[in-house]
C-alpha angles and dihedrals in degrees: 000000000000126000093255093057092047092050090063090055099054121078111230089185090062091049091049092049093049092050094041092237132130115267091229091057092048092048092050092047093051091050091051092048092048088050090064098258118146124235095245090050093049092047096051106030107026102048094125091057095048096041094250098304113174127229095266092052093048090048092050090051090051092050093046093050091047091053092046092050092047090051092047090050091051091050091054092049093051093045092051091048094051092043090053088057091051092239101110113122127184090245093053092046090052092049093049094046090049093050114117099184141096123294089254090062091050089052090053092051090052095044093103092060102060119104114268135189104254108197125166109243126223117277092248091058097048096099093046090046092049089050091052092048092051091045089051091050090048091051091059094057100122094196092056094045091052093050091047089051088053090054093048093049091046102043113008125109131208109233130188131184136181118266102236110239129194095262124059094213116089117247120228091257093047092056089068089064102040091113089064100048090099104013131150130168137157111271092240094049101054109115115230096243090052095050092049090050090050091050090051091051090050092051089051088054091240097111136047111213131191143160110241115201134173100281098191094050092049092047091051090051092051091051091048094051101036108032115066115220112259095009111161091229096040093132092053092047091047089055090049090050092052091047090051091048097048100035105032117009106043096043089049094047092045089054089049092050092047091048093048091047091049093045091052094047093046090051088050092049091050089049091052091049091047093051093048092045092052092051091047093050093047096051113134112269124232102220128180098028132112113233135203104212119200123195103191124219142158115219097013092046133231114302112221122192131174113212126190128231090281095049097256118140117252103172139353142188142175114238129193104212099159118064131025119037093232092055091048091052091048090051090051092052091049092051091052090049093051094047095047097040095052101030097241112183097188138031119214115205122193115231096226135099114343090010093132094054092045093050091050091055093045091048090053091051094046090053092043129024094011097044094101091054093058093231120170132189135214134195112238126200103244097187108140096013091115089050090055092046092062097035128105089251091055094048091046095049098040107023095156096057129075121243096260092056091046089056091055091048089053091054091054093046090051088064094047096047116355096186097050092049102039094053087070090068128068104259093231089064092062105093104222099108142099111249088325090166089064092059124089106268093223093057094042096048094047092051095045093047087055090053093050091048090050093050095047093051092043091057100031125214138255100237092206095058105026119113123229088252090061097039094054090068093055115113111271096011133103137186093283099047090044091055091044089055091053093046092050089049092051093048101041104025129246120340113256099180136029089230088070089071088077088065091062113100111254093013099119132172093274094052089045093055094046098042110029097083092056095049110081129195111198111201094016129145093266115047089211088067089072093057138070090253111121117231089240087066099044092103091053091047091053091051090050091050090052090053088051092049095246143105136221089263089066089070091067096074129051094224094055091043090054090052089052090050092055092051092044091057090067096051118121099228096193094051094044091047091056092044095052095037096232133123117275094232092050090049091050090052092050093050090048091053092048089052093049108022117193092005117176106211089212090068089077092059123090117268122247117282109254115205128214098190144000120264119221127212089238089060093060127094131184108267095025114145117228141171118229146164123241109244101180139356120214136169095272099044143294135299112225129197106223097171098278129116089250124046122239126236125235104197116219090250089059098049094087142354086241124073111277118201096176123026090211088069089065109030139021137196111281094018117140110230138180113233140176127215108253104173137000125209103184094174092060093028093235128146124200114203136190132205092200110103114243094245091053092046090052092052089047091053091048091053091048091050091051091050092051092049090048091053089049091060091058105053093159090075094052090049093063126100105306095192092077091079092053097054112125118251115283117260117264123226088232110021114219125204106292111264124181112249089217104022094162098057092080096208128102120244091248089068091060113063115222116254109259095235126120130196117308114266121208116206123204111232098180124117118283103248122185112239120240111254117253120245128246090253089057091050089050092049094245094116128041121252114249105207144003086264088061089050090052091052091047093053093045090053091061117093116254094234091070097245121138112290116261115258132196115263115260115268116267114261 
């Protein structure tokens, strides 16, 4: 079935309601997407049509429509299959069309209608066969399955145990899973990182995992639903029900729950990776500086490469920092020579093997021989550098250098322009995720490619310097057109006008419309070509400049652009929009670009944190204030580089004095943060940090002390039933995939004792008044009762044996 037919089947109103977006915006977005427009193009250049929807909203609409169309397609396939068997009924067709679930659920609903091999069994097996048939029929009862799912989501626990091996001693691999050898947690409380670790242990055959639900409650439910009261064969049916429950239903439901838990946690892990990747890609660049890049190593030595302002190698050497004293001294002299000879202002050190020893030497030099040159150093995440060094991109860009030197060059370029360099590596090879290797590669790669595409189009590219690896992520381009652009540039020289893109083979009108706004030409013939302004809006931009008393030439200098910005601030957008006949949002974007032509959004972000020396654990004290850079963000907090060999951890509870549900709401990779030392564990060489200022922490502790003292003055509340706090979550009408309520805390519920506080009890403190007695007519039911007190007297007047209450004899006549 074609896309047009499917569109009529899906309900855009339902998608809009689920996403919390206006139907008109969703409808316009779907029409633009169906018209072949890319998400970055729609987000930046069609805001008036969509109502100003941002990139994330447009992407969610695209994903929602894709899922709806896939489901509609699956429905049609199933309906045609059943119809071909002559088994399609109006009721079944209605149920399938009304299904709002995954294709797997549709397949399950249609399972009874596939062709089966119907053979007559032997006479001796009739009773067993009948029992199996009835059990199978019982297992397909949708109402029972749904209620059992409710019970599992409400009361079941995920349990894992160690698979007993021949030896009692733990292997090296088993030690990674010791926390899960006797583990149990409610299915809706399991944090994503813990579930993924358990799944990995199960795949390694080190853990046994199961879903443990309340067996008696589920058995009682099955009997209630499946066995009619007073049925002559109730015992036989009860046995069939238990067989269906134990053999068919529960294993199936447990697999469903495990799958839904895993799907949710994998989606969460992908989301964490995507957020960290985005922050890493959008780190502020360090342009215009020569860099000495060091790729540390032990036996093979430390590869040192000097790269110029454009990232091209000038000099290189192999240094042996670890080992003999003479070799270390020679390495130090060579580093000083490279820095002074080439005027390097910064040293970039990879964070891999031998990174600690290399940083120690560099810190000594920065504080000693290089002190007068004001040289700083920075630790660079080298994940994936070795992949680049042996890749086709690496060999093509640097054919005259061996792989080890190419890896060091990549480390230096990551500091100069993180986005341009990291796009050359598969995103999954950049280690900023949460158990990313436990996630399905297809889901992970699709999500990360989307992040890279978003970042590239958010920043834009200089078409005269961009590599094919960067250009292929531009809206409307692909691997072929990106390479054709570079080949045209090599053959004909730098582009001077956006109109020249149409001369590139394979760069048609459609690609031009979608891509041209993201391809910038600084110093070109038309100053607009260096801005985000799309050629289709150049005429409007010129009219706006005329209203502001300027010309396109004013965009070439910062001083004239600043003057334009001041005049633009006083523009009446609504009036000018009506006068020029353009959308208000488009006009606002044009004015913003005229005020800040060629702006790189990364310029507003903080620069990398350059170190001048290495900090030792012995130098730290509790309460010491430090400045650091966020290295990674995970569910339970953030790892921060404070200048030591090992990073410190800011637990999620120490990110803010306010409650933090998701660490990504507070910090991001590459962010410079102010921290204070909270705890020191010198034996394990661990540092706990806090981002809460000492004064605020002191006030927080005082408030907590006051609350504890207040609870101590009311012991009657703590003495109440403590089990109320430990009750499992209430059942939902429609259970959703289990998601931890506090996934970032990183500790199971069993580690946090329930608060010993029962339900609130209200005590009446009014005077004890005696109730007025009820009349004989009230006792006989001839007059209504007035109060609950009357009802109490009425019930107390009835005899305990349940006979009719005594009444006064009728009056004598």
